[in-house]
C-alpha positions as CSV (number, residue, x, y, z in Angstrom):
1,M,139.7,84.2,101.7
2,L,140.7,84.2,98.1
3,L,142.7,86.9,96.4
4,L,143.6,87.4,92.8
5,C,147.1,87.5,91.4
6,S,147.0,89.9,88.4
7,K,150.2,88.5,86.9
8,C,148.8,85.0,87.0
9,V,145.7,86.4,85.2
10,S,148.1,87.7,82.4
11,E,149.8,84.3,82.2
12,Y,146.5,82.5,82.2
13,K,145.5,84.5,79.1
14,N,148.7,83.3,77.5
15,K,147.9,79.7,78.5
16,K,150.9,79.5,80.8
17,S,149.1,79.2,84.1
18,G,145.7,78.0,85.2
19,K,145.6,79.2,88.8
20,V,144.8,82.8,89.5
21,F,143.2,82.8,93.0
22,Y,145.1,82.1,96.2
23,K,143.9,81.5,99.8
24,V,145.1,84.1,102.4
25,Q,144.5,84.8,106.0
26,V,142.0,87.7,106.5
27,K,143.8,90.8,107.9
28,D,142.3,93.7,109.8
29,D,144.1,96.4,107.7
30,G,143.2,94.9,104.3
31,L,146.8,94.9,103.2
32,Y,148.1,91.7,101.8
33,D,151.7,90.8,100.7
34,F,152.4,87.2,99.6
35,I,154.2,85.1,97.0
36,C,151.9,83.1,94.8
37,D,152.6,79.6,93.5
38,N,154.1,81.0,90.4
39,G,156.6,83.1,92.3
40,H,154.9,86.5,91.8
41,N,155.1,89.0,94.7
42,V,151.4,89.9,95.2
43,K,150.7,93.2,97.0
44,V,147.0,93.9,97.3
45,M,145.0,96.5,99.2
46,L,141.5,95.1,99.6
47,H,138.9,97.9,99.5
48,N,135.9,95.9,100.8
49,K,134.3,97.5,103.9
50,K,134.9,95.7,107.1
51,Y,131.2,94.8,107.5
52,E,131.4,93.0,104.1
53,I,134.4,90.9,105.2
54,L,132.8,90.1,108.6
55,F,129.4,89.1,107.0
56,D,131.2,86.7,104.7
57,S,133.1,85.3,107.7
58,G,129.7,84.6,109.3
59,I,128.3,82.9,106.2
60,L,131.4,80.7,106.0
61,A,131.1,79.8,109.7
62,Y,127.4,78.9,109.1
63,F,128.3,76.6,106.2
64,D,131.1,75.0,108.3
65,G,128.6,74.3,111.2
66,Y,130.1,76.8,113.6
67,Y,126.8,78.5,114.5
68,R,127.9,80.4,117.5
69,E,130.8,81.9,115.6
70,A,128.5,82.7,112.7
71,I,126.2,84.7,115.0
72,S,129.2,86.6,116.5
73,S,130.6,87.5,113.1
74,I,127.2,88.6,111.7
75,A,126.4,90.6,114.8
76,T,129.8,92.4,114.6
77,S,129.2,93.0,110.8
78,F,126.0,94.7,111.6
79,E,127.6,96.9,114.2
80,R,130.3,97.9,111.7
81,F,127.5,98.5,109.1
82,L,125.8,100.9,111.5
83,E,129.2,102.7,112.0
84,Y,129.5,103.1,108.3
85,C,125.9,104.5,108.1
86,I,126.6,106.9,110.9
87,L,129.6,108.3,108.9
88,I,127.3,108.7,105.9
89,F,124.8,110.6,108.0
90,I,127.5,112.9,109.5
91,I,128.9,113.7,106.0
92,N,125.3,114.3,104.8
93,L,124.6,116.7,107.7
94,N,127.7,118.9,107.7
95,N,130.1,117.5,105.0
96,N,132.8,117.2,107.7
97,Y,134.3,114.2,109.3
98,K,137.3,115.9,110.9
99,Y,136.4,114.8,114.4
100,F,134.4,111.6,113.6
101,Y,137.0,109.0,114.5
102,E,138.1,110.9,117.6
103,T,134.5,111.1,118.8
104,W,133.8,107.5,117.8
105,K,136.3,106.4,120.5
106,Y,133.8,107.6,123.1
107,V,131.2,104.9,122.0
108,S,133.5,102.3,120.4
109,N,133.1,99.9,123.4
110,S,129.3,100.3,123.7
111,S,127.0,98.8,121.0
112,E,124.0,100.4,122.8
113,R,125.5,103.9,122.5
114,Q,126.3,103.2,118.8
115,L,122.8,102.1,118.2
116,G,121.4,105.2,119.9
117,A,123.6,107.4,117.7
118,F,122.4,105.6,114.6
119,Y,118.7,106.0,115.6
120,F,118.8,109.8,115.9
121,L,121.1,110.4,113.0
122,Y,118.8,108.2,110.8
123,L,115.9,110.3,112.0
124,S,117.7,113.5,111.1
125,C,118.7,112.4,107.6
126,I,116.0,110.0,106.5
127,K,113.2,112.0,108.2
128,K,111.4,109.0,109.5
129,S,111.7,106.6,112.5
130,P,114.4,104.0,112.0
131,P,113.6,100.3,111.9
132,K,113.3,98.7,115.4
133,F,115.9,96.0,115.7
134,E,114.6,92.6,116.9
135,K,116.7,89.7,118.0
136,I,119.0,91.8,120.2
137,E,118.1,89.6,123.1
138,F,119.0,86.5,121.1
139,R,122.3,88.1,120.0
140,N,123.2,88.8,123.6
141,K,122.2,85.3,124.7
142,V,124.7,83.8,122.2
143,I,127.6,86.3,122.7
144,H,127.4,87.0,126.4
145,K,125.8,83.9,127.9
146,G,127.4,81.2,125.8
147,Y,124.2,79.9,124.2
148,I,124.9,77.6,121.3
149,P,122.3,78.3,118.6
150,T,120.8,75.7,116.3
151,K,121.3,75.7,112.5
152,I,117.8,77.0,112.0
153,E,118.2,79.8,114.6
154,T,121.5,80.8,112.9
155,Y,119.9,80.9,109.5
156,D,117.0,83.0,110.7
157,Y,119.4,85.4,112.4
158,I,121.6,85.8,109.3
159,K,118.6,86.3,107.1
160,Y,117.1,88.9,109.4
161,I,120.2,90.9,109.7
162,Y,120.7,90.8,105.9
163,E,117.1,92.1,105.3
164,V,117.6,94.9,107.9
165,I,120.8,96.0,106.2
166,N,119.1,95.8,102.8
167,K,116.2,97.9,104.1
168,I,118.5,100.6,105.6
169,S,120.7,100.8,102.5
170,K,117.6,101.3,100.3
171,E,116.5,104.2,102.4
172,I,120.0,105.8,102.3
173,L,120.1,105.4,98.5
174,T,116.7,107.0,98.2
175,N,117.2,109.9,100.5
176,I,121.0,110.7,100.4
177,D,122.9,112.0,97.5
178,N,125.3,109.5,95.8
179,Q,128.1,112.0,96.2
180,V,127.9,111.6,100.0
181,I,128.2,107.9,99.7
182,D,131.1,108.2,97.2
183,K,132.9,110.5,99.7
184,V,132.6,108.0,102.5
185,I,134.0,105.3,100.2
186,M,137.0,107.6,99.5
187,I,137.4,108.3,103.2
188,S,137.5,104.5,103.9
189,V,140.1,103.9,101.2
190,A,142.3,106.9,102.3
191,K,142.3,105.5,105.9
192,Q,143.9,102.3,104.6
193,F,146.8,104.2,103.2
194,I,147.8,105.1,106.8
195,G,149.3,101.6,107.1
196,V,151.3,101.8,103.8
197,K,155.0,102.6,104.0
198,K,156.5,105.3,101.8
199,N,157.3,104.1,98.2
200,E,155.2,100.9,98.7
201,Y,152.7,100.1,96.0
202,Y,149.6,97.9,96.3
203,D,147.1,96.9,93.7
204,G,143.6,98.0,94.7
205,L,141.1,95.1,94.7
206,L,137.4,94.7,95.5
207,N,136.3,91.1,96.2
208,N,132.7,90.1,95.4
209,C,131.2,89.7,98.9
210,F,127.7,88.8,100.0
211,L,127.0,92.5,100.8
212,S,129.1,94.1,97.9
213,D,126.1,95.4,96.0
214,I,124.3,96.8,99.0
215,F,125.1,100.5,98.2
216,V,125.5,100.0,94.5
217,E,122.2,98.7,93.3
218,N,119.1,97.1,94.6
219,P,119.9,93.4,94.8
220,N,117.6,91.4,92.5
221,E,118.1,88.1,94.4
222,S,116.4,87.1,97.6
223,F,118.4,86.1,100.6
224,E,117.8,82.5,99.8
225,E,119.1,83.0,96.2
226,K,122.2,84.9,97.2
227,L,123.0,82.2,99.8
228,K,122.7,79.5,97.2
229,I,125.0,81.5,94.8
230,F,127.5,82.1,97.6
231,E,127.6,78.4,98.5
232,G,128.1,77.5,94.8
233,T,131.2,79.7,94.6
234,L,132.7,77.7,97.6
235,N,132.2,74.4,95.7
236,K,134.1,75.5,92.6
């Protein structure tokens, strides 16, 4: 993953440096601390949601030809997206998340239970039946039975999951107040600060991920167009 050094950006504007992005190993907590090529101590708190990072990881695996790994990352991204939606629904229903993470532990090891929770909370908040998810059998075949998918199967799976996520996000944007979504964003950011030591300072950063615009606006590009744009950024 590439992260920005803000000090290199300042130097670039002054024509002293041409490199501003640096490769880093993806971390679970989103906290990055490294020395860039120009000797700057870069401390960044990446605010992208976990499902965004995982989806990008799946796309990268797809481009690299690791199709089984791509399916695994995309499937996990989808599960984390559903968790994020469940939190939105909980906040929308009672504006309280005090016991959310404690309760989540009861279902954290069962994707079926998480899916069931999503179905009924979606029904409660959106007032219609949730979309029925296809390709679950295919996902289980790859992840649990060791099936190695083809490039076409992987592409079709990624496209399907993207379209389902897009459809769900549109329903949420249409039926749930933006203040609820903003509150969930704040909760996610606040949770990151748990890992920050006292008197430590991190620059907040949002990377432009494949799913970054999912709760901000209705994406104008089709999946095919977005994939082409994403691939183009890798070749720069």
